[in-house]
C-alpha positions, 0 to 999 in steps of 0.5 A, spaced: 421 182 167 426 188 170 424 187 175 424 178 174 431 179 172 434 182 178 430 178 182 434 172 179 440 175 178 439 177 186 438 170 187 444 167 184 449 174 188 446 169 195 448 162 193 455 164 190 456 168 196 453 163 201 458 157 197 463 163 198 463 162 206 461 155 205 469 155 201 472 159 205 470 155 213 473 149 209 
């Protein structure tokens, strides 16, 4: 369960980083 939660958090972090870099380019 903990690993499942960590996996979701990692996905969210990656998404936020990608979104941030896209916003940075704009």
